[in-house]
C-alpha positions, 0 to 999 in steps of 0.5 A, spaced: 936 763 216 931 769 216 933 776 218 931 778 225 926 785 225 926 788 231 923 794 234 928 799 237 927 805 242 931 809 246 931 813 252 935 818 256 936 818 263 938 825 266 941 825 272 944 830 277 945 830 285 942 823 285 936 825 282 933 822 275 928 826 271 922 822 269 916 824 265 908 822 266 905 818 260 899 821 257 895 819 251 900 813 249 896 807 250 902 804 254 902 805 261 899 812 261 899 815 268 905 812 270 912 815 270 917 813 265 924 815 262 923 820 257 925 817 250 922 814 243 923 810 237 929 809 233 927 812 226 930 810 219 937 811 218 938 814 225 944 812 230 942 810 237 946 816 239 942 821 234 936 818 236 937 819 244 939 826 243 933 828 238 928 825 243 931 829 249 930 835 244 923 833 242 921 831 249 924 835 254 927 841 250 934 840 252 940 840 248 945 834 249 952 833 246 953 826 243 960 825 247 956 826 253 952 820 253 953 813 255 950 807 254 947 805 261 942 799 260 939 794 254 932 792 255 931 786 251 923 785 250 919 779 247 924 777 242 922 783 238 924 789 242 930 792 244 930 798 249 937 802 249 937 806 255 943 812 255 945 816 261 948 823 261 949 828 267 950 834 262 945 838 258 944 845 255 937 848 257 932 847 263 928 840 262 921 841 261 915 838 258 915 839 251 910 834 249 904 835 253 899 831 248 904 825 250 906 827 257 902 830 263 908 832 267 916 832 268 919 831 275 926 830 278 926 824 283 931 822 288 934 815 286 932 813 293 925 815 293 922 813 286 914 814 285 910 808 286 906 809 279 913 808 275 913 803 269 916 797 270 921 798 265 924 804 268 924 801 275 929 796 272 933 801 269 934 805 275 935 799 279 940 797 274 943 804 275 944 802 282 946 795 282 951 796 276 947 791 272 946 793 265 942 788 261 935 784 262 931 780 257 923 779 258 920 774 254 
């Protein structure tokens, strides 16, 4: 039996007062111009929690205590990619666009009034947040 090799990424939902912070993708080659949940790839020898707190600092310039992060959703894509979406309501600093070469802006959106141009993955995760579902497989 051969070992499976997965591409793994992490994203962090910052939530406050029934709003969520989204970033608008730019120059990435995937869903550019669409709103998505901030995140990035898991690095070698890195835990999921370390990766998501690192990405929060890199992309949004906020500090997140690993103890305040909870797993929200797992998106299993095409048998080779796993996306782990975490959530927190606590962080230090004011979120800002800290990667202007890959993101044109960040903004808060009501969970009930999300932008039309939103990635389908982000839509699925936010809907999962509202419905209590926490896993989806896309072939």
